[in-house]
PyMOL commands that place a pseudoatom at each C-alpha (Angstrom):
pseudoatom trace, name=CA, resn=UNK, resi=1, chain=A, elem=C, hetatm=0, pos=[28.839, 38.609, 57.465]
pseudoatom trace, name=CA, resn=UNK, resi=2, chain=A, elem=C, hetatm=0, pos=[27.920, 35.171, 58.775]
pseudoatom trace, name=CA, resn=UNK, resi=3, chain=A, elem=C, hetatm=0, pos=[30.943, 33.014, 59.653]
pseudoatom trace, name=CA, resn=UNK, resi=4, chain=A, elem=C, hetatm=0, pos=[29.119, 29.882, 58.519]
pseudoatom trace, name=CA, resn=UNK, resi=5, chain=A, elem=C, hetatm=0, pos=[28.495, 31.415, 55.107]
pseudoatom trace, name=CA, resn=UNK, resi=6, chain=A, elem=C, hetatm=0, pos=[32.170, 32.309, 54.732]
pseudoatom trace, name=CA, resn=UNK, resi=7, chain=A, elem=C, hetatm=0, pos=[33.282, 28.795, 55.692]
pseudoatom trace, name=CA, resn=UNK, resi=8, chain=A, elem=C, hetatm=0, pos=[30.847, 27.186, 53.279]
pseudoatom trace, name=CA, resn=UNK, resi=9, chain=A, elem=C, hetatm=0, pos=[31.873, 29.568, 50.509]
pseudoatom trace, name=CA, resn=UNK, resi=10, chain=A, elem=C, hetatm=0, pos=[35.520, 28.529, 50.930]
pseudoatom trace, name=CA, resn=UNK, resi=11, chain=A, elem=C, hetatm=0, pos=[34.658, 25.174, 49.369]
pseudoatom trace, name=CA, resn=UNK, resi=12, chain=A, elem=C, hetatm=0, pos=[34.215, 26.988, 46.030]
pseudoatom trace, name=CA, resn=UNK, resi=13, chain=A, elem=C, hetatm=0, pos=[37.821, 28.295, 45.845]
pseudoatom trace, name=CA, resn=UNK, resi=14, chain=A, elem=C, hetatm=0, pos=[38.913, 24.892, 47.167]
pseudoatom trace, name=CA, resn=UNK, resi=15, chain=A, elem=C, hetatm=0, pos=[37.357, 23.232, 44.114]
pseudoatom trace, name=CA, resn=UNK, resi=16, chain=A, elem=C, hetatm=0, pos=[39.061, 25.728, 41.802]
pseudoatom trace, name=CA, resn=UNK, resi=17, chain=A, elem=C, hetatm=0, pos=[42.390, 25.141, 43.548]
pseudoatom trace, name=CA, resn=UNK, resi=18, chain=A, elem=C, hetatm=0, pos=[42.059, 21.372, 43.139]
pseudoatom trace, name=CA, resn=UNK, resi=19, chain=A, elem=C, hetatm=0, pos=[41.248, 21.739, 39.441]
pseudoatom trace, name=CA, resn=UNK, resi=20, chain=A, elem=C, hetatm=0, pos=[43.939, 24.274, 38.604]
pseudoatom trace, name=CA, resn=UNK, resi=21, chain=A, elem=C, hetatm=0, pos=[46.798, 23.182, 40.883]
pseudoatom trace, name=CA, resn=UNK, resi=22, chain=A, elem=C, hetatm=0, pos=[45.842, 19.481, 41.376]
pseudoatom trace, name=CA, resn=UNK, resi=23, chain=A, elem=C, hetatm=0, pos=[48.117, 19.128, 44.455]
pseudoatom trace, name=CA, resn=UNK, resi=24, chain=A, elem=C, hetatm=0, pos=[47.393, 15.390, 44.820]
pseudoatom trace, name=CA, resn=UNK, resi=25, chain=A, elem=C, hetatm=0, pos=[47.802, 14.560, 41.161]
pseudoatom trace, name=CA, resn=UNK, resi=26, chain=A, elem=C, hetatm=0, pos=[45.188, 14.998, 38.470]
pseudoatom trace, name=CA, resn=UNK, resi=27, chain=A, elem=C, hetatm=0, pos=[43.072, 11.908, 39.106]
pseudoatom trace, name=CA, resn=UNK, resi=28, chain=A, elem=C, hetatm=0, pos=[42.773, 12.304, 42.890]
pseudoatom trace, name=CA, resn=UNK, resi=29, chain=A, elem=C, hetatm=0, pos=[42.482, 16.108, 42.867]
pseudoatom trace, name=CA, resn=UNK, resi=30, chain=A, elem=C, hetatm=0, pos=[39.865, 16.173, 40.108]
pseudoatom trace, name=CA, resn=UNK, resi=31, chain=A, elem=C, hetatm=0, pos=[37.891, 13.358, 41.742]
pseudoatom trace, name=CA, resn=UNK, resi=32, chain=A, elem=C, hetatm=0, pos=[37.814, 15.156, 45.099]
pseudoatom trace, name=CA, resn=UNK, resi=33, chain=A, elem=C, hetatm=0, pos=[36.823, 18.420, 43.400]
pseudoatom trace, name=CA, resn=UNK, resi=34, chain=A, elem=C, hetatm=0, pos=[33.938, 16.739, 41.562]
pseudoatom trace, name=CA, resn=UNK, resi=35, chain=A, elem=C, hetatm=0, pos=[32.685, 15.102, 44.759]
pseudoatom trace, name=CA, resn=UNK, resi=36, chain=A, elem=C, hetatm=0, pos=[32.801, 18.438, 46.601]
pseudoatom trace, name=CA, resn=UNK, resi=37, chain=A, elem=C, hetatm=0, pos=[30.966, 20.156, 43.729]
pseudoatom trace, name=CA, resn=UNK, resi=38, chain=A, elem=C, hetatm=0, pos=[28.055, 17.732, 43.843]
pseudoatom trace, name=CA, resn=UNK, resi=39, chain=A, elem=C, hetatm=0, pos=[27.811, 17.321, 47.636]
pseudoatom trace, name=CA, resn=UNK, resi=40, chain=A, elem=C, hetatm=0, pos=[28.338, 20.947, 48.713]
pseudoatom trace, name=CA, resn=UNK, resi=41, chain=A, elem=C, hetatm=0, pos=[24.678, 21.741, 48.075]
pseudoatom trace, name=CA, resn=UNK, resi=42, chain=A, elem=C, hetatm=0, pos=[23.543, 19.297, 50.768]
pseudoatom trace, name=CA, resn=UNK, resi=43, chain=A, elem=C, hetatm=0, pos=[25.081, 21.616, 53.364]
pseudoatom trace, name=CA, resn=UNK, resi=44, chain=A, elem=C, hetatm=0, pos=[24.729, 24.984, 51.623]
pseudoatom trace, name=CA, resn=UNK, resi=45, chain=A, elem=C, hetatm=0, pos=[21.007, 24.693, 50.875]
pseudoatom trace, name=CA, resn=UNK, resi=46, chain=A, elem=C, hetatm=0, pos=[19.985, 23.960, 54.510]
pseudoatom trace, name=CA, resn=UNK, resi=47, chain=A, elem=C, hetatm=0, pos=[22.181, 26.902, 55.592]
pseudoatom trace, name=CA, resn=UNK, resi=48, chain=A, elem=C, hetatm=0, pos=[20.436, 29.156, 53.076]
pseudoatom trace, name=CA, resn=UNK, resi=49, chain=A, elem=C, hetatm=0, pos=[16.980, 27.992, 54.144]
pseudoatom trace, name=CA, resn=UNK, resi=50, chain=A, elem=C, hetatm=0, pos=[17.810, 28.653, 57.785]
pseudoatom trace, name=CA, resn=UNK, resi=51, chain=A, elem=C, hetatm=0, pos=[18.912, 32.260, 57.243]
pseudoatom trace, name=CA, resn=UNK, resi=52, chain=A, elem=C, hetatm=0, pos=[17.249, 33.407, 54.004]
pseudoatom trace, name=CA, resn=UNK, resi=53, chain=A, elem=C, hetatm=0, pos=[14.507, 35.331, 55.841]
pseudoatom trace, name=CA, resn=UNK, resi=54, chain=A, elem=C, hetatm=0, pos=[16.849, 37.249, 58.141]
pseudoatom trace, name=CA, resn=UNK, resi=55, chain=A, elem=C, hetatm=0, pos=[19.966, 37.919, 55.977]
pseudoatom trace, name=CA, resn=UNK, resi=56, chain=A, elem=C, hetatm=0, pos=[19.855, 40.141, 52.921]
pseudoatom trace, name=CA, resn=UNK, resi=57, chain=A, elem=C, hetatm=0, pos=[20.331, 37.987, 49.841]
pseudoatom trace, name=CA, resn=UNK, resi=58, chain=A, elem=C, hetatm=0, pos=[22.061, 40.864, 48.028]
pseudoatom trace, name=CA, resn=UNK, resi=59, chain=A, elem=C, hetatm=0, pos=[24.553, 42.291, 50.551]
pseudoatom trace, name=CA, resn=UNK, resi=60, chain=A, elem=C, hetatm=0, pos=[24.656, 39.538, 53.193]
pseudoatom trace, name=CA, resn=UNK, resi=61, chain=A, elem=C, hetatm=0, pos=[23.862, 41.825, 56.118]
pseudoatom trace, name=CA, resn=UNK, resi=62, chain=A, elem=C, hetatm=0, pos=[21.118, 41.273, 58.662]
pseudoatom trace, name=CA, resn=UNK, resi=63, chain=A, elem=C, hetatm=0, pos=[17.920, 42.496, 57.048]
pseudoatom trace, name=CA, resn=UNK, resi=64, chain=A, elem=C, hetatm=0, pos=[15.129, 44.533, 58.550]
pseudoatom trace, name=CA, resn=UNK, resi=65, chain=A, elem=C, hetatm=0, pos=[12.017, 42.535, 59.479]
pseudoatom trace, name=CA, resn=UNK, resi=66, chain=A, elem=C, hetatm=0, pos=[9.253, 42.569, 56.918]
pseudoatom trace, name=CA, resn=UNK, resi=67, chain=A, elem=C, hetatm=0, pos=[11.378, 43.306, 53.867]
pseudoatom trace, name=CA, resn=UNK, resi=68, chain=A, elem=C, hetatm=0, pos=[11.469, 40.374, 51.475]
pseudoatom trace, name=CA, resn=UNK, resi=69, chain=A, elem=C, hetatm=0, pos=[11.488, 39.351, 47.845]
pseudoatom trace, name=CA, resn=UNK, resi=70, chain=A, elem=C, hetatm=0, pos=[10.315, 36.143, 46.200]
pseudoatom trace, name=CA, resn=UNK, resi=71, chain=A, elem=C, hetatm=0, pos=[12.839, 34.540, 43.868]
pseudoatom trace, name=CA, resn=UNK, resi=72, chain=A, elem=C, hetatm=0, pos=[12.127, 31.738, 41.434]
pseudoatom trace, name=CA, resn=UNK, resi=73, chain=A, elem=C, hetatm=0, pos=[14.843, 29.098, 41.120]
pseudoatom trace, name=CA, resn=UNK, resi=74, chain=A, elem=C, hetatm=0, pos=[15.131, 25.537, 39.901]
pseudoatom trace, name=CA, resn=UNK, resi=75, chain=A, elem=C, hetatm=0, pos=[13.864, 24.396, 43.305]
pseudoatom trace, name=CA, resn=UNK, resi=76, chain=A, elem=C, hetatm=0, pos=[10.765, 26.594, 43.112]
pseudoatom trace, name=CA, resn=UNK, resi=77, chain=A, elem=C, hetatm=0, pos=[9.892, 29.986, 44.562]
pseudoatom trace, name=CA, resn=UNK, resi=78, chain=A, elem=C, hetatm=0, pos=[11.194, 31.086, 47.964]
pseudoatom trace, name=CA, resn=UNK, resi=79, chain=A, elem=C, hetatm=0, pos=[11.178, 34.263, 50.042]
pseudoatom trace, name=CA, resn=UNK, resi=80, chain=A, elem=C, hetatm=0, pos=[14.475, 36.015, 50.722]
pseudoatom trace, name=CA, resn=UNK, resi=81, chain=A, elem=C, hetatm=0, pos=[15.093, 38.978, 52.975]
pseudoatom trace, name=CA, resn=UNK, resi=82, chain=A, elem=C, hetatm=0, pos=[16.507, 42.276, 51.672]
pseudoatom trace, name=CA, resn=UNK, resi=83, chain=A, elem=C, hetatm=0, pos=[17.798, 45.316, 53.552]
pseudoatom trace, name=CA, resn=UNK, resi=84, chain=A, elem=C, hetatm=0, pos=[15.936, 47.982, 51.605]
pseudoatom trace, name=CA, resn=UNK, resi=85, chain=A, elem=C, hetatm=0, pos=[14.604, 48.950, 48.202]
pseudoatom trace, name=CA, resn=UNK, resi=86, chain=A, elem=C, hetatm=0, pos=[18.120, 49.503, 46.830]
pseudoatom trace, name=CA, resn=UNK, resi=87, chain=A, elem=C, hetatm=0, pos=[19.158, 45.923, 47.599]
pseudoatom trace, name=CA, resn=UNK, resi=88, chain=A, elem=C, hetatm=0, pos=[15.876, 44.652, 46.169]
pseudoatom trace, name=CA, resn=UNK, resi=89, chain=A, elem=C, hetatm=0, pos=[16.329, 46.639, 42.954]
pseudoatom trace, name=CA, resn=UNK, resi=90, chain=A, elem=C, hetatm=0, pos=[19.960, 45.524, 42.526]
pseudoatom trace, name=CA, resn=UNK, resi=91, chain=A, elem=C, hetatm=0, pos=[18.952, 41.893, 43.077]
pseudoatom trace, name=CA, resn=UNK, resi=92, chain=A, elem=C, hetatm=0, pos=[16.127, 42.155, 40.557]
pseudoatom trace, name=CA, resn=UNK, resi=93, chain=A, elem=C, hetatm=0, pos=[18.463, 43.746, 38.022]
pseudoatom trace, name=CA, resn=UNK, resi=94, chain=A, elem=C, hetatm=0, pos=[21.077, 41.022, 38.518]
pseudoatom trace, name=CA, resn=UNK, resi=95, chain=A, elem=C, hetatm=0, pos=[18.507, 38.241, 38.273]
pseudoatom trace, name=CA, resn=UNK, resi=96, chain=A, elem=C, hetatm=0, pos=[17.019, 39.745, 35.118]
pseudoatom trace, name=CA, resn=UNK, resi=97, chain=A, elem=C, hetatm=0, pos=[20.441, 39.990, 33.471]
pseudoatom trace, name=CA, resn=UNK, resi=98, chain=A, elem=C, hetatm=0, pos=[21.660, 36.475, 34.263]
pseudoatom trace, name=CA, resn=UNK, resi=99, chain=A, elem=C, hetatm=0, pos=[18.304, 34.918, 33.398]
pseudoatom trace, name=CA, resn=UNK, resi=100, chain=A, elem=C, hetatm=0, pos=[18.235, 36.738, 30.073]
pseudoatom trace, name=CA, resn=UNK, resi=101, chain=A, elem=C, hetatm=0, pos=[21.763, 35.538, 29.258]
pseudoatom trace, name=CA, resn=UNK, resi=102, chain=A, elem=C, hetatm=0, pos=[21.614, 32.193, 31.045]
pseudoatom trace, name=CA, resn=UNK, resi=103, chain=A, elem=C, hetatm=0, pos=[22.465, 30.057, 27.999]
pseudoatom trace, name=CA, resn=UNK, resi=104, chain=A, elem=C, hetatm=0, pos=[25.512, 32.124, 27.055]
pseudoatom trace, name=CA, resn=UNK, resi=105, chain=A, elem=C, hetatm=0, pos=[26.744, 32.233, 30.665]
pseudoatom trace, name=CA, resn=UNK, resi=106, chain=A, elem=C, hetatm=0, pos=[26.255, 28.492, 31.150]
pseudoatom trace, name=CA, resn=UNK, resi=107, chain=A, elem=C, hetatm=0, pos=[28.087, 27.655, 27.924]
pseudoatom trace, name=CA, resn=UNK, resi=108, chain=A, elem=C, hetatm=0, pos=[30.963, 29.999, 28.753]
pseudoatom trace, name=CA, resn=UNK, resi=109, chain=A, elem=C, hetatm=0, pos=[31.462, 28.408, 32.189]
pseudoatom trace, name=CA, resn=UNK, resi=110, chain=A, elem=C, hetatm=0, pos=[30.476, 24.752, 32.011]
pseudoatom trace, name=CA, resn=UNK, resi=111, chain=A, elem=C, hetatm=0, pos=[31.830, 23.879, 28.549]
pseudoatom trace, name=CA, resn=UNK, resi=112, chain=A, elem=C, hetatm=0, pos=[35.404, 25.031, 29.374]
pseudoatom trace, name=CA, resn=UNK, resi=113, chain=A, elem=C, hetatm=0, pos=[35.202, 23.318, 32.758]
pseudoatom trace, name=CA, resn=UNK, resi=114, chain=A, elem=C, hetatm=0, pos=[33.985, 20.027, 31.316]
pseudoatom trace, name=CA, resn=UNK, resi=115, chain=A, elem=C, hetatm=0, pos=[36.571, 20.195, 28.515]
pseudoatom trace, name=CA, resn=UNK, resi=116, chain=A, elem=C, hetatm=0, pos=[39.340, 20.926, 31.014]
pseudoatom trace, name=CA, resn=UNK, resi=117, chain=A, elem=C, hetatm=0, pos=[38.384, 17.987, 33.228]
pseudoatom trace, name=CA, resn=UNK, resi=118, chain=A, elem=C, hetatm=0, pos=[38.201, 15.573, 30.281]
pseudoatom trace, name=CA, resn=UNK, resi=119, chain=A, elem=C, hetatm=0, pos=[41.543, 16.755, 28.879]
pseudoatom trace, name=CA, resn=UNK, resi=120, chain=A, elem=C, hetatm=0, pos=[43.143, 16.456, 32.303]
pseudoatom trace, name=CA, resn=UNK, resi=121, chain=A, elem=C, hetatm=0, pos=[41.940, 12.899, 32.839]
pseudoatom trace, name=CA, resn=UNK, resi=122, chain=A, elem=C, hetatm=0, pos=[43.073, 11.926, 29.318]
pseudoatom trace, name=CA, resn=UNK, resi=123, chain=A, elem=C, hetatm=0, pos=[46.513, 13.429, 29.875]
pseudoatom trace, name=CA, resn=UNK, resi=124, chain=A, elem=C, hetatm=0, pos=[46.848, 11.703, 33.244]
pseudoatom trace, name=CA, resn=UNK, resi=125, chain=A, elem=C, hetatm=0, pos=[45.576, 8.286, 32.207]
pseudoatom trace, name=CA, resn=UNK, resi=126, chain=A, elem=C, hetatm=0, pos=[46.783, 8.074, 28.603]
pseudoatom trace, name=CA, resn=UNK, resi=127, chain=A, elem=C, hetatm=0, pos=[49.753, 10.480, 28.676]
pseudoatom trace, name=CA, resn=UNK, resi=128, chain=A, elem=C, hetatm=0, pos=[48.443, 12.332, 25.617]
pseudoatom trace, name=CA, resn=UNK, resi=129, chain=A, elem=C, hetatm=0, pos=[46.840, 15.698, 25.076]
pseudoatom trace, name=CA, resn=UNK, resi=130, chain=A, elem=C, hetatm=0, pos=[47.650, 19.397, 24.957]
pseudoatom trace, name=CA, resn=UNK, resi=131, chain=A, elem=C, hetatm=0, pos=[50.147, 21.020, 27.295]
pseudoatom trace, name=CA, resn=UNK, resi=132, chain=A, elem=C, hetatm=0, pos=[49.082, 21.791, 30.854]
pseudoatom trace, name=CA, resn=UNK, resi=133, chain=A, elem=C, hetatm=0, pos=[49.598, 25.589, 30.505]
pseudoatom trace, name=CA, resn=UNK, resi=134, chain=A, elem=C, hetatm=0, pos=[47.340, 25.629, 27.444]
pseudoatom trace, name=CA, resn=UNK, resi=135, chain=A, elem=C, hetatm=0, pos=[44.724, 23.562, 29.299]
pseudoatom trace, name=CA, resn=UNK, resi=136, chain=A, elem=C, hetatm=0, pos=[44.705, 26.084, 32.135]
pseudoatom trace, name=CA, resn=UNK, resi=137, chain=A, elem=C, hetatm=0, pos=[44.355, 29.011, 29.751]
pseudoatom trace, name=CA, resn=UNK, resi=138, chain=A, elem=C, hetatm=0, pos=[41.465, 27.305, 27.950]
pseudoatom trace, name=CA, resn=UNK, resi=139, chain=A, elem=C, hetatm=0, pos=[39.739, 26.979, 31.332]
pseudoatom trace, name=CA, resn=UNK, resi=140, chain=A, elem=C, hetatm=0, pos=[40.602, 30.319, 32.866]
pseudoatom trace, name=CA, resn=UNK, resi=141, chain=A, elem=C, hetatm=0, pos=[40.153, 32.752, 29.968]
pseudoatom trace, name=CA, resn=UNK, resi=142, chain=A, elem=C, hetatm=0, pos=[36.459, 32.151, 29.116]
pseudoatom trace, name=CA, resn=UNK, resi=143, chain=A, elem=C, hetatm=0, pos=[35.360, 31.711, 32.734]
pseudoatom trace, name=CA, resn=UNK, resi=144, chain=A, elem=C, hetatm=0, pos=[37.213, 34.825, 33.902]
pseudoatom trace, name=CA, resn=UNK, resi=145, chain=A, elem=C, hetatm=0, pos=[35.870, 36.940, 31.053]
pseudoatom trace, name=CA, resn=UNK, resi=146, chain=A, elem=C, hetatm=0, pos=[32.350, 35.719, 31.776]
pseudoatom trace, name=CA, resn=UNK, resi=147, chain=A, elem=C, hetatm=0, pos=[32.264, 36.353, 35.524]
pseudoatom trace, name=CA, resn=UNK, resi=148, chain=A, elem=C, hetatm=0, pos=[33.957, 39.757, 35.228]
pseudoatom trace, name=CA, resn=UNK, resi=149, chain=A, elem=C, hetatm=0, pos=[31.556, 40.775, 32.460]
pseudoatom trace, name=CA, resn=UNK, resi=150, chain=A, elem=C, hetatm=0, pos=[28.514, 39.687, 34.454]
pseudoatom trace, name=CA, resn=UNK, resi=151, chain=A, elem=C, hetatm=0, pos=[29.746, 41.517, 37.557]
pseudoatom trace, name=CA, resn=UNK, resi=152, chain=A, elem=C, hetatm=0, pos=[29.941, 44.822, 35.681]
pseudoatom trace, name=CA, resn=UNK, resi=153, chain=A, elem=C, hetatm=0, pos=[27.270, 44.499, 33.007]
pseudoatom trace, name=CA, resn=UNK, resi=154, chain=A, elem=C, hetatm=0, pos=[24.376, 43.206, 35.124]
pseudoatom trace, name=CA, resn=UNK, resi=155, chain=A, elem=C, hetatm=0, pos=[23.566, 46.788, 36.119]
pseudoatom trace, name=CA, resn=UNK, resi=156, chain=A, elem=C, hetatm=0, pos=[22.649, 47.492, 32.500]
pseudoatom trace, name=CA, resn=UNK, resi=157, chain=A, elem=C, hetatm=0, pos=[20.092, 44.707, 32.362]
pseudoatom trace, name=CA, resn=UNK, resi=158, chain=A, elem=C, hetatm=0, pos=[16.376, 45.491, 32.585]
pseudoatom trace, name=CA, resn=UNK, resi=159, chain=A, elem=C, hetatm=0, pos=[14.571, 44.463, 35.728]
pseudoatom trace, name=CA, resn=UNK, resi=160, chain=A, elem=C, hetatm=0, pos=[12.358, 41.415, 35.151]
pseudoatom trace, name=CA, resn=UNK, resi=161, chain=A, elem=C, hetatm=0, pos=[8.624, 41.777, 35.093]
pseudoatom trace, name=CA, resn=UNK, resi=162, chain=A, elem=C, hetatm=0, pos=[7.054, 40.040, 38.055]
pseudoatom trace, name=CA, resn=UNK, resi=163, chain=A, elem=C, hetatm=0, pos=[8.967, 37.567, 40.184]
pseudoatom trace, name=CA, resn=UNK, resi=164, chain=A, elem=C, hetatm=0, pos=[12.729, 37.467, 39.413]
pseudoatom trace, name=CA, resn=UNK, resi=165, chain=A, elem=C, hetatm=0, pos=[14.167, 34.125, 38.355]
pseudoatom trace, name=CA, resn=UNK, resi=166, chain=A, elem=C, hetatm=0, pos=[17.638, 32.883, 39.255]
pseudoatom trace, name=CA, resn=UNK, resi=167, chain=A, elem=C, hetatm=0, pos=[18.787, 30.217, 36.757]
pseudoatom trace, name=CA, resn=UNK, resi=168, chain=A, elem=C, hetatm=0, pos=[22.002, 29.334, 38.614]
pseudoatom trace, name=CA, resn=UNK, resi=169, chain=A, elem=C, hetatm=0, pos=[22.421, 27.823, 42.114]
pseudoatom trace, name=CA, resn=UNK, resi=170, chain=A, elem=C, hetatm=0, pos=[21.267, 30.590, 44.413]
pseudoatom trace, name=CA, resn=UNK, resi=171, chain=A, elem=C, hetatm=0, pos=[22.602, 28.831, 47.512]
pseudoatom trace, name=CA, resn=UNK, resi=172, chain=A, elem=C, hetatm=0, pos=[26.170, 29.526, 46.367]
pseudoatom trace, name=CA, resn=UNK, resi=173, chain=A, elem=C, hetatm=0, pos=[25.420, 33.218, 45.867]
pseudoatom trace, name=CA, resn=UNK, resi=174, chain=A, elem=C, hetatm=0, pos=[23.636, 33.468, 49.197]
pseudoatom trace, name=CA, resn=UNK, resi=175, chain=A, elem=C, hetatm=0, pos=[26.609, 32.334, 51.303]
pseudoatom trace, name=CA, resn=UNK, resi=176, chain=A, elem=C, hetatm=0, pos=[28.347, 35.729, 51.168]
pseudoatom trace, name=CA, resn=UNK, resi=177, chain=A, elem=C, hetatm=0, pos=[25.516, 37.656, 49.560]
pseudoatom trace, name=CA, resn=UNK, resi=178, chain=A, elem=C, hetatm=0, pos=[25.320, 38.232, 45.807]
pseudoatom trace, name=CA, resn=UNK, resi=179, chain=A, elem=C, hetatm=0, pos=[27.214, 41.550, 45.931]
pseudoatom trace, name=CA, resn=UNK, resi=180, chain=A, elem=C, hetatm=0, pos=[30.193, 40.205, 47.883]
pseudoatom trace, name=CA, resn=UNK, resi=181, chain=A, elem=C, hetatm=0, pos=[30.291, 37.067, 45.747]
pseudoatom trace, name=CA, resn=UNK, resi=182, chain=A, elem=C, hetatm=0, pos=[30.571, 39.222, 42.621]
pseudoatom trace, name=CA, resn=UNK, resi=183, chain=A, elem=C, hetatm=0, pos=[33.449, 41.175, 44.181]
pseudoatom trace, name=CA, resn=UNK, resi=184, chain=A, elem=C, hetatm=0, pos=[35.285, 37.908, 44.909]
pseudoatom trace, name=CA, resn=UNK, resi=185, chain=A, elem=C, hetatm=0, pos=[34.616, 36.626, 41.393]
pseudoatom trace, name=CA, resn=UNK, resi=186, chain=A, elem=C, hetatm=0, pos=[35.998, 39.831, 39.880]
pseudoatom trace, name=CA, resn=UNK, resi=187, chain=A, elem=C, hetatm=0, pos=[39.175, 39.493, 41.938]
pseudoatom trace, name=CA, resn=UNK, resi=188, chain=A, elem=C, hetatm=0, pos=[39.682, 35.875, 40.887]
pseudoatom trace, name=CA, resn=UNK, resi=189, chain=A, elem=C, hetatm=0, pos=[38.745, 36.665, 37.295]
pseudoatom trace, name=CA, resn=UNK, resi=190, chain=A, elem=C, hetatm=0, pos=[41.255, 39.492, 36.984]
pseudoatom trace, name=CA, resn=UNK, resi=191, chain=A, elem=C, hetatm=0, pos=[43.962, 37.286, 38.536]
pseudoatom trace, name=CA, resn=UNK, resi=192, chain=A, elem=C, hetatm=0, pos=[43.183, 34.470, 36.101]
pseudoatom trace, name=CA, resn=UNK, resi=193, chain=A, elem=C, hetatm=0, pos=[43.243, 36.817, 33.132]
pseudoatom trace, name=CA, resn=UNK, resi=194, chain=A, elem=C, hetatm=0, pos=[46.627, 38.139, 34.263]
pseudoatom trace, name=CA, resn=UNK, resi=195, chain=A, elem=C, hetatm=0, pos=[47.912, 34.557, 34.401]
pseudoatom trace, name=CA, resn=UNK, resi=196, chain=A, elem=C, hetatm=0, pos=[46.597, 33.840, 30.885]
pseudoatom trace, name=CA, resn=UNK, resi=197, chain=A, elem=C, hetatm=0, pos=[48.261, 36.971, 29.503]
pseudoatom trace, name=CA, resn=UNK, resi=198, chain=A, elem=C, hetatm=0, pos=[51.534, 36.131, 31.269]
pseudoatom trace, name=CA, resn=UNK, resi=199, chain=A, elem=C, hetatm=0, pos=[51.526, 32.627, 29.758]
pseudoatom trace, name=CA, resn=UNK, resi=200, chain=A, elem=C, hetatm=0, pos=[50.792, 33.996, 26.291]
pseudoatom trace, name=CA, resn=UNK, resi=201, chain=A, elem=C, hetatm=0, pos=[53.589, 36.546, 26.555]
pseudoatom trace, name=CA, resn=UNK, resi=202, chain=A, elem=C, hetatm=0, pos=[55.952, 33.891, 27.870]
pseudoatom trace, name=CA, resn=UNK, resi=203, chain=A, elem=C, hetatm=0, pos=[55.141, 31.574, 24.972]
pseudoatom trace, name=CA, resn=UNK, resi=204, chain=A, elem=C, hetatm=0, pos=[55.525, 34.415, 22.461]
pseudoatom trace, name=CA, resn=UNK, resi=205, chain=A, elem=C, hetatm=0, pos=[58.824, 35.704, 23.829]
pseudoatom trace, name=CA, resn=UNK, resi=206, chain=A, elem=C, hetatm=0, pos=[60.191, 32.316, 24.817]
pseudoatom trace, name=CA, resn=UNK, resi=207, chain=A, elem=C, hetatm=0, pos=[60.673, 33.401, 28.431]
for i in range(1, 207): cmd.bond("trace and resi %d" % i, "trace and resi %d" % (i + 1))
show_as sticks, trace
zoom trace
């Protein structure tokens, strides 16, 4: 796995940490997280373009010469290397699933995130709003359920006809490879769901 890809990927958990833990206070932490979110692409996309024809987009390993797949994204079509037919088929299946459910996935991730950020700023600046534990649960539960579901259910999706289309930022998925990124997302998702359940049980039992 490429060290540069790992280092660039670490900015994603950094953003989540700033949003959830806000170590510098809500206003500063959220502001830094938003800046990182919108500027990360200016480093991640050049990294992807430099290595996308020699690293497998699915598993992140060095790919054999001559094996490639064209993927359609919001930035247009581009060629990405794959290790073998298995990696190509898995990538096509994943792309077909997320493209077919792109609206539901986007709503389940970006609406809770935007709501969480707004509620956090309101609570910090106006000292009103819902409790912080409830805010975190409203963020974590839908996002965790979505990413865990996608990680397991994408194998059931039909492969797209023709060129696969990736509706979400492919440069983020490329950093570790799609497969490894899904494994990380499942780990974080399960941890978040455990936190949500623990909060709910604590509120119910008064512990």
